ROSE-4610 file (N, C-alpha, C; in Angstrom, 1 decimal, always signed):
// ROSE-4610
residu = [M/M/M/P/P/P/H/H/H/I/I/I/H/H/H/L/L/L/I/I/I/E/E/E/G/G/G/P/P/P/V/V/V/G/G/G/A/A/A/G/G/G/K/K/K/S/S/S/T/T/T/Y/Y/Y/A/A/A/R/R/R/A/A/A/L/L/L/S/S/S/E/E/E/Q/Q/Q/E/E/E/H/H/H/A/A/A/P/P/P/R/R/R/L/L/L/I/I/I/L/L/L/D/D/D/Q/Q/Q/W/W/W/M/M/M/T/T/T/A/A/A/L/L/L/F/F/F/A/A/A/P/P/P/D/D/D/R/R/R/P/P/P/S/S/S/T/T/T/D/D/D/T/T/T/L/L/L/A/A/A/W/W/W/Y/Y/Y/I/I/I/A/A/A/R/R/R/K/K/K/E/E/E/R/R/R/C/C/C/V/V/V/Q/Q/Q/Q/Q/Q/I/I/I/W/W/W/R/R/R/V/V/V/A/A/A/Q/Q/Q/D/D/D/I/I/I/L/L/L/A/A/A/T/T/T/G/G/G/S/S/S/G/G/G/V/V/V/V/V/V/L/L/L/E/E/E/L/L/L/G/G/G/L/L/L/I/I/I/Q/Q/Q/R/R/R/R/R/R/D/D/D/R/R/R/A/A/A/R/R/R/L/L/L/Y/Y/Y/G/G/G/W/W/W/V/V/V/D/D/D/Q/Q/Q/S/S/S/G/G/G/H/H/H/T/T/T/L/L/L/T/T/T/V/V/V/H/H/H/V/V/V/L/L/L/D/D/D/A/A/A/D/D/D/R/R/R/E/E/E/V/V/V/R/R/R/R/R/R/E/E/E/R/R/R/V/V/V/R/R/R/Q/Q/Q/R/R/R/N/N/N/R/R/R/D/D/D/K/K/K/G/G/G/D/D/D/T/T/T/F/F/F/A/A/A/V/V/V/E/E/E/V/V/V/P/P/P/D/D/D/H/H/H/F/F/F/F/F/F/E/E/E/M/M/M/A/A/A/S/S/S/D/D/D/T/T/T/W/W/W/E/E/E/A/A/A/P/P/P/D/D/D/E/E/E/H/H/H/E/E/E/C/C/C/R/R/R/E/E/E/R/R/R/D/D/D/V/V/V/R/R/R/F/F/F/L/L/L/R/R/R/S/S/S/D/D/D/G/G/G/A/A/A]
num = [1/1/1/2/2/2/3/3/3/4/4/4/5/5/5/6/6/6/7/7/7/8/8/8/9/9/9/10/10/10/11/11/11/12/12/12/13/13/13/14/14/14/15/15/15/16/16/16/17/17/17/18/18/18/19/19/19/20/20/20/21/21/21/22/22/22/23/23/23/24/24/24/25/25/25/26/26/26/27/27/27/28/28/28/29/29/29/30/30/30/31/31/31/32/32/32/33/33/33/34/34/34/35/35/35/36/36/36/37/37/37/38/38/38/39/39/39/40/40/40/41/41/41/42/42/42/43/43/43/44/44/44/45/45/45/46/46/46/47/47/47/48/48/48/49/49/49/50/50/50/51/51/51/52/52/52/53/53/53/54/54/54/55/55/55/56/56/56/57/57/57/58/58/58/59/59/59/60/60/60/61/61/61/62/62/62/63/63/63/64/64/64/65/65/65/66/66/66/67/67/67/68/68/68/69/69/69/70/70/70/71/71/71/72/72/72/73/73/73/74/74/74/75/75/75/76/76/76/77/77/77/78/78/78/79/79/79/80/80/80/81/81/81/82/82/82/83/83/83/84/84/84/85/85/85/86/86/86/87/87/87/88/88/88/89/89/89/90/90/90/91/91/91/92/92/92/93/93/93/94/94/94/95/95/95/96/96/96/97/97/97/98/98/98/99/99/99/100/100/100/101/101/101/102/102/102/103/103/103/104/104/104/105/105/105/106/106/106/107/107/107/108/108/108/109/109/109/110/110/110/111/111/111/112/112/112/113/113/113/114/114/114/115/115/115/116/116/116/117/117/117/118/118/118/119/119/119/120/120/120/121/121/121/122/122/122/123/123/123/124/124/124/125/125/125/126/126/126/127/127/127/128/128/128/129/129/129/130/130/130/131/131/131/132/132/132/133/133/133/134/134/134/135/135/135/136/136/136/137/137/137/138/138/138/139/139/139/140/140/140/141/141/141/142/142/142/143/143/143/144/144/144/145/145/145/146/146/146/147/147/147/148/148/148/149/149/149/150/150/150/151/151/151/152/152/152/153/153/153/154/154/154/155/155/155/156/156/156/157/157/157/158/158/158/159/159/159/160/160/160/161/161/161/162/162/162/163/163/163/164/164/164/165/165/165/166/166/166/167/167/167/168/168/168/169/169/169]
x = [+29.5/+28.6/+28.2/+28.3/+27.9/+26.4/+26.2/+24.9/+24.2/+22.8/+22.0/+21.3/+21.4/+20.7/+19.7/+18.4/+17.3/+16.8/+16.8/+16.3/+15.0/+14.0/+12.7/+12.0/+11.0/+10.2/+9.5/+8.6/+7.9/+8.8/+8.3/+9.1/+9.5/+10.7/+11.2/+11.6/+11.7/+12.0/+13.5/+14.4/+15.8/+16.5/+15.9/+16.5/+17.8/+17.9/+19.2/+20.3/+20.1/+21.1/+21.5/+20.6/+20.9/+21.7/+21.3/+21.9/+23.4/+23.7/+25.1/+25.9/+25.4/+26.1/+26.3/+25.2/+25.3/+26.3/+26.3/+27.3/+28.7/+29.0/+30.3/+30.7/+29.7/+30.0/+30.2/+29.5/+29.6/+30.5/+31.1/+32.0/+31.3/+30.0/+29.2/+28.6/+28.5/+28.0/+26.5/+26.0/+24.6/+24.0/+22.8/+22.1/+20.7/+20.5/+19.4/+18.5/+17.2/+16.3/+16.2/+16.0/+15.8/+16.9/+18.2/+19.3/+19.2/+18.8/+18.7/+17.6/+16.4/+15.3/+15.6/+16.3/+16.7/+17.6/+18.7/+19.7/+19.1/+18.2/+17.8/+16.5/+15.6/+14.3/+13.9/+14.5/+14.1/+13.9/+14.8/+14.6/+13.3/+12.8/+11.6/+10.3/+10.4/+9.2/+8.1/+6.9/+5.8/+5.3/+4.6/+4.0/+2.6/+2.0/+0.8/+0.9/+0.0/+0.0/+1.4/+2.0/+3.3/+3.3/+2.2/+2.2/+2.3/+1.5/+1.6/+3.0/+3.5/+4.8/+5.9/+5.8/+6.8/+6.7/+5.5/+5.4/+6.1/+5.8/+6.4/+7.9/+8.5/+9.9/+10.6/+9.8/+10.3/+10.5/+9.6/+9.6/+10.9/+11.1/+12.3/+13.6/+13.6/+14.8/+15.1/+14.0/+14.2/+14.8/+14.3/+14.8/+16.3/+16.6/+18.0/+18.9/+18.5/+19.2/+19.5/+18.5/+18.7/+19.8/+19.8/+20.8/+22.2/+22.3/+23.6/+24.0/+23.0/+23.3/+23.8/+23.2/+23.7/+25.2/+25.5/+26.9/+27.8/+27.4/+28.2/+28.4/+27.2/+27.3/+28.2/+28.3/+29.1/+30.6/+30.9/+32.3/+32.7/+31.7/+32.0/+31.6/+31.2/+30.8/+29.3/+28.9/+27.5/+26.9/+25.7/+25.0/+24.0/+23.8/+22.8/+21.8/+20.6/+19.6/+18.5/+18.2/+17.1/+16.2/+15.1/+14.4/+13.0/+12.5/+11.2/+10.1/+10.3/+9.3/+8.3/+7.4/+6.6/+5.3/+5.1/+4.0/+4.6/+3.9/+4.3/+4.5/+3.6/+3.7/+5.0/+5.4/+6.7/+7.9/+7.9/+9.0/+8.9/+7.8/+7.7/+8.3/+8.2/+8.8/+10.3/+10.8/+12.3/+12.7/+12.0/+12.3/+12.5/+11.6/+11.7/+13.0/+13.4/+14.7/+15.9/+15.8/+16.8/+16.9/+15.8/+15.7/+16.4/+16.1/+16.6/+18.1/+18.6/+20.1/+20.8/+20.1/+20.8/+21.5/+21.4/+22.0/+21.2/+21.8/+21.1/+20.7/+19.6/+19.0/+18.6/+18.9/+18.3/+17.5/+16.3/+15.5/+15.5/+15.9/+16.0/+14.8/+13.9/+12.7/+12.8/+12.9/+13.0/+11.6/+11.4/+10.1/+10.3/+9.4/+9.4/+8.0/+7.6/+6.3/+6.1/+4.8/+4.5/+4.8/+4.6/+4.9/+6.4/+7.2/+8.7/+9.1/+8.5/+8.9/+8.5/+7.3/+6.9/+7.8/+8.2/+9.1/+10.5/+11.0/+12.3/+12.2/+11.1/+11.0/+10.9/+10.2/+10.1/+11.5/+12.2/+13.6/+14.5/+14.4/+15.3/+14.9/+13.7/+13.3/+13.9/+13.9/+14.5/+16.0/+16.7/+18.1/+18.8/+18.1/+18.7/+20.1/+20.2/+21.5/+21.9/+22.8/+23.4/+22.5/+21.4/+20.4/+19.2/+19.3/+18.2/+18.4/+17.3/+17.4/+16.3/+15.1/+14.0/+13.1/+12.5/+11.5/+10.3/+9.9/+8.7/+7.7/+6.7/+5.6/+4.8/+4.1/+3.2/+2.2/+1.6/+0.6/+1.2/+2.4/+3.1/+3.5/+4.0/+4.3/+3.1/+2.0/+0.8/+0.3/+0.4/+0.0/+0.9/+2.2/+3.2/+3.1/+2.9/+2.7/+1.5/+0.4/-0.8/-0.7/+0.2/+0.4/+1.4/+2.2/+3.2/+2.6/+3.1/+2.7/+3.9/+3.9/+5.0/+4.9/+6.1/+6.0/+5.0/+4.3/+3.3/+4.0/+3.2/+3.7/+4.3/+3.6/+4.1/+5.5/+5.6/+6.9/+8.0/+7.7/+8.6/+9.0/+8.1/+8.4/+9.3/+9.1/+9.8/+11.2/+11.4/+12.6/+13.2/+14.5/+15.2/+14.9/+13.8/+13.4/+13.7/+14.4/+14.8/+14.1/+13.4/+12.7/+13.6/+13.7/+14.4/+13.6/+13.6/+13.0/+14.1/+13.7/+14.7/+14.3/+13.3/+12.9/+13.0/+13.7/+13.9/+12.7/+11.6/+10.4/+10.6]
y = [-37.2/-37.7/-39.1/-40.0/-41.4/-41.5/-42.6/-42.8/-44.0/-43.9/-45.0/-45.6/-46.9/-47.7/-48.6/-48.3/-49.1/-50.1/-51.4/-52.4/-52.9/-52.8/-53.2/-54.0/-54.7/-55.5/-56.6/-57.3/-58.4/-59.6/-60.4/-61.6/-62.5/-62.9/-63.7/-63.0/-61.6/-60.8/-60.8/-61.3/-61.3/-60.2/-59.7/-58.6/-58.9/-60.1/-60.4/-60.6/-61.3/-61.5/-60.1/-59.2/-57.9/-57.1/-57.2/-56.5/-56.9/-58.2/-58.7/-58.0/-58.0/-57.5/-56.0/-55.3/-53.8/-53.5/-54.3/-54.1/-54.2/-55.2/-55.3/-54.1/-53.8/-52.7/-51.4/-51.1/-49.8/-49.8/-51.0/-51.2/-50.7/-51.1/-50.7/-51.9/-51.9/-53.0/-53.2/-54.4/-54.7/-54.9/-54.3/-54.5/-55.1/-56.4/-57.1/-57.5/-57.1/-57.3/-58.8/-59.7/-61.1/-61.7/-61.3/-61.8/-61.5/-60.2/-59.8/-60.5/-60.6/-61.3/-62.7/-63.4/-64.8/-64.9/-64.1/-64.2/-63.9/-62.9/-62.4/-63.1/-63.5/-64.0/-65.4/-66.0/-67.3/-68.3/-68.4/-69.5/-69.3/-68.1/-67.8/-67.7/-68.0/-67.8/-68.8/-68.3/-69.2/-69.9/-71.0/-71.8/-71.2/-70.4/-69.7/-68.2/-67.4/-66.0/-65.4/-65.9/-65.5/-64.1/-63.6/-62.3/-61.2/-61.2/-60.2/-60.2/-61.4/-61.6/-61.0/-61.3/-60.8/-59.2/-58.7/-57.2/-56.5/-56.9/-56.2/-56.2/-57.4/-57.5/-56.8/-56.9/-56.2/-54.7/-54.1/-52.7/-52.4/-53.1/-52.9/-53.1/-54.1/-54.4/-53.3/-52.8/-51.7/-50.5/-50.2/-49.0/-49.2/-50.4/-50.7/-50.7/-51.3/-51.3/-49.8/-49.0/-47.6/-46.9/-47.2/-46.7/-47.1/-48.4/-48.9/-48.3/-48.1/-47.5/-46.1/-45.3/-44.0/-44.0/-45.0/-45.1/-45.4/-46.2/-46.6/-45.3/-44.6/-43.4/-42.4/-42.3/-41.3/-41.6/-42.9/-43.2/-42.8/-42.4/-42.0/-43.1/-44.3/-45.4/-45.3/-45.7/-45.8/-47.1/-47.4/-48.6/-49.1/-50.4/-51.1/-51.7/-51.2/-51.6/-52.5/-53.6/-54.5/-54.7/-53.9/-53.9/-54.4/-54.9/-55.5/-54.5/-53.2/-52.2/-52.3/-53.3/-53.6/-52.7/-51.8/-50.9/-49.4/-48.6/-47.2/-46.5/-46.7/-45.9/-46.3/-47.5/-47.9/-47.3/-47.2/-46.5/-45.1/-44.5/-43.0/-42.7/-43.6/-43.3/-43.4/-44.3/-44.4/-43.1/-42.7/-41.5/-40.3/-40.2/-39.1/-39.2/-40.4/-40.6/-40.2/-40.6/-40.3/-38.8/-38.1/-36.7/-36.0/-36.4/-35.8/-36.0/-37.1/-37.4/-36.6/-36.1/-35.3/-36.1/-37.4/-38.3/-38.4/-38.9/-39.1/-40.6/-40.8/-42.2/-42.6/-43.8/-44.4/-45.6/-45.7/-46.9/-47.8/-49.0/-50.0/-51.0/-51.0/-51.8/-53.0/-54.2/-55.4/-56.0/-56.6/-57.4/-58.5/-59.4/-60.5/-61.1/-61.8/-62.5/-63.3/-63.3/-63.9/-65.4/-66.1/-67.5/-67.7/-66.9/-67.0/-66.8/-65.8/-65.5/-66.7/-67.2/-68.3/-69.5/-69.8/-71.0/-70.7/-69.4/-69.1/-69.3/-68.9/-69.0/-70.5/-71.3/-72.7/-73.3/-72.9/-73.5/-73.1/-71.8/-71.3/-72.1/-72.3/-73.1/-74.5/-75.1/-76.5/-76.5/-75.5/-75.5/-74.9/-74.0/-73.2/-72.7/-72.1/-71.6/-70.3/-69.6/-68.4/-67.2/-67.2/-66.1/-66.5/-67.8/-68.3/-67.7/-67.1/-66.6/-67.3/-67.5/-68.1/-68.8/-69.8/-70.6/-69.7/-69.6/-68.8/-69.8/-70.1/-71.0/-70.4/-71.2/-70.7/-69.6/-69.9/-69.0/-67.6/-67.6/-66.3/-65.6/-66.4/-65.8/-65.1/-65.8/-65.2/-63.9/-64.0/-62.8/-61.7/-61.9/-60.9/-60.3/-61.2/-60.7/-59.8/-60.2/-59.4/-58.1/-58.0/-56.8/-55.8/-56.3/-55.5/-54.3/-53.1/-51.9/-51.3/-51.3/-50.7/-49.2/-48.6/-47.1/-46.5/-45.5/-44.9/-43.6/-42.9/-41.7/-40.7/-40.5/-39.5/-39.9/-41.2/-41.7/-41.6/-41.9/-41.8/-40.4/-39.5/-38.0/-37.5/-38.0/-37.4/-38.1/-39.3/-40.0/-40.5/-40.9/-41.5/-43.0/-43.4/-44.8/-45.4/-46.6/-47.3/-48.7/-49.0/-50.3/-51.3/-52.5/-53.5/-54.8/-55.4/-56.8/-57.8/-58.8/-59.9/-61.2/-61.1/-62.3/-62.2/-61.1/-61.0/-60.4/-60.1/-59.6/-58.1]
z = [-62.4/-61.3/-61.6/-60.6/-60.8/-61.2/-62.0/-62.6/-62.0/-61.9/-61.4/-62.6/-62.7/-63.7/-63.0/-63.3/-62.7/-63.8/-63.5/-64.4/-63.9/-64.8/-64.4/-65.6/-65.3/-66.3/-65.6/-66.3/-65.7/-65.4/-64.6/-64.2/-65.4/-65.5/-66.6/-67.8/-67.7/-68.9/-69.2/-68.3/-68.5/-67.7/-66.7/-66.0/-65.3/-64.6/-63.9/-64.9/-66.0/-67.1/-67.6/-67.9/-68.4/-67.3/-66.0/-65.0/-64.9/-65.0/-65.0/-66.1/-67.3/-68.4/-68.3/-67.8/-67.6/-66.5/-65.5/-64.4/-64.8/-65.7/-66.2/-67.1/-68.0/-68.9/-68.2/-67.2/-66.5/-65.3/-65.0/-63.8/-62.6/-62.4/-61.3/-60.6/-59.3/-58.6/-58.8/-58.8/-58.9/-57.5/-57.3/-56.1/-56.5/-56.2/-56.7/-55.6/-55.6/-54.6/-54.3/-55.3/-55.1/-54.3/-54.5/-53.8/-52.3/-52.0/-50.7/-50.0/-50.7/-50.1/-49.7/-50.6/-50.4/-49.2/-49.2/-48.2/-46.8/-46.8/-45.5/-45.0/-45.9/-45.4/-45.9/-46.8/-47.3/-46.3/-45.3/-44.3/-43.4/-43.4/-42.6/-43.4/-44.7/-45.6/-45.1/-44.9/-44.5/-45.7/-45.4/-46.5/-46.9/-46.1/-46.5/-46.3/-46.9/-46.8/-47.2/-48.2/-48.6/-49.2/-49.8/-50.5/-49.4/-48.4/-47.4/-46.7/-46.4/-45.8/-46.7/-48.0/-49.0/-49.1/-49.2/-49.4/-48.3/-47.1/-45.9/-46.0/-46.3/-46.3/-47.5/-48.6/-49.8/-49.6/-48.9/-48.6/-47.8/-46.8/-46.0/-46.8/-47.6/-48.4/-49.4/-50.1/-51.0/-50.3/-49.2/-48.4/-48.1/-47.6/-47.2/-48.5/-49.6/-50.8/-51.2/-51.1/-51.5/-50.6/-49.3/-48.4/-48.9/-49.2/-49.7/-51.0/-51.9/-53.2/-53.0/-52.0/-51.7/-51.3/-50.4/-50.0/-51.1/-52.0/-53.2/-54.1/-54.4/-55.2/-54.6/-53.3/-52.6/-52.9/-53.2/-53.5/-54.9/-55.7/-57.1/-58.1/-57.6/-58.5/-58.8/-60.0/-60.3/-59.7/-59.9/-59.4/-60.4/-60.4/-61.2/-60.2/-60.2/-59.3/-60.0/-59.5/-60.0/-58.8/-58.7/-57.5/-57.5/-58.7/-58.7/-58.5/-58.9/-58.8/-59.9/-59.8/-60.9/-61.1/-60.1/-60.2/-60.3/-61.0/-61.2/-59.9/-58.9/-57.7/-56.9/-57.0/-56.4/-57.1/-58.4/-59.1/-58.8/-58.7/-58.4/-57.1/-56.1/-54.8/-55.0/-55.7/-55.9/-56.7/-57.7/-58.4/-57.5/-56.5/-55.5/-54.8/-54.4/-53.7/-54.6/-55.9/-56.8/-57.0/-57.2/-57.4/-56.2/-55.0/-53.8/-53.7/-54.3/-54.2/-55.2/-56.3/-57.3/-58.4/-58.3/-59.3/-60.6/-61.6/-62.9/-62.9/-63.7/-63.7/-65.1/-65.4/-66.6/-66.2/-66.7/-66.4/-67.7/-67.5/-68.5/-68.3/-69.2/-69.1/-70.1/-69.5/-70.4/-70.5/-71.6/-71.7/-72.8/-72.7/-73.6/-73.6/-74.6/-74.7/-73.4/-73.0/-71.7/-71.7/-72.9/-73.0/-72.9/-73.5/-73.4/-71.9/-71.3/-69.9/-69.0/-69.2/-68.4/-68.5/-69.7/-69.9/-69.3/-69.4/-68.8/-67.3/-66.7/-65.2/-64.9/-65.6/-65.3/-65.5/-66.5/-66.7/-65.6/-65.2/-64.1/-62.8/-62.6/-61.4/-61.4/-62.6/-62.7/-62.6/-63.3/-63.4/-62.1/-61.5/-60.4/-60.7/-61.9/-62.4/-61.7/-62.3/-61.7/-61.6/-62.3/-62.0/-61.1/-60.6/-59.7/-58.3/-57.8/-56.4/-55.6/-56.2/-55.4/-56.4/-56.0/-56.8/-57.1/-58.3/-58.7/-59.3/-58.4/-58.9/-60.0/-60.8/-61.9/-61.4/-60.2/-59.8/-59.4/-58.9/-58.6/-59.9/-60.8/-62.1/-62.7/-62.7/-63.3/-62.6/-61.2/-60.4/-60.7/-60.7/-60.9/-62.3/-63.3/-64.7/-64.8/-64.2/-64.2/-63.5/-62.5/-61.7/-62.4/-63.3/-63.9/-64.6/-64.4/-65.0/-65.7/-67.0/-67.8/-67.7/-67.8/-67.7/-68.8/-68.3/-69.2/-69.8/-70.6/-71.3/-70.3/-69.2/-68.2/-67.6/-67.3/-66.7/-67.8/-69.0/-70.1/-70.4/-70.2/-70.5/-69.4/-68.1/-67.0/-66.8/-67.3/-67.0/-68.3/-68.2/-69.3/-69.3/-70.0/-70.0/-71.4/-71.3/-72.5/-72.5/-73.5/-73.6/-74.4/-73.9/-74.6/-74.6/-75.8/-75.9/-75.7/-74.9/-74.7/-75.4/-76.3/-77.0/-78.5/-78.9/-80.3/-81.1/-80.4/-81.1/-81.5]
């Protein structure tokens, strides 16, 4: 049965780089929320009230990505999902969908020291390299970092959760 790999972690933890490597290793396509959000909505992004605007669109994107993932899984291929589900309740909803689908899931949780992540994000903003999808200002980095909820004991007991450090710590 095809397998689902969910990659999560705080902003700047190295998720996109890890997703690319895992995708190659597993011969499974990547479905990355930031790429979808940029392609579909970046031209319409308002200059104010961006959080409410983002949340509404993120929800629709995650639902559509899941639909596409189901189509891919039906072909016999696994998928690598990077969905920005930084809060436990959002991951719990995805877990319900996964359970209904009958597929197996591994959650890869990446993390790094906050200062390392902040500098990575700033560097990515400057370079706009191959993992760049959208500019992440410092205030958004701080808000997203403060909002991040790592999997707790219950989540780890219920799921195959693997923690990875991307800063060598």
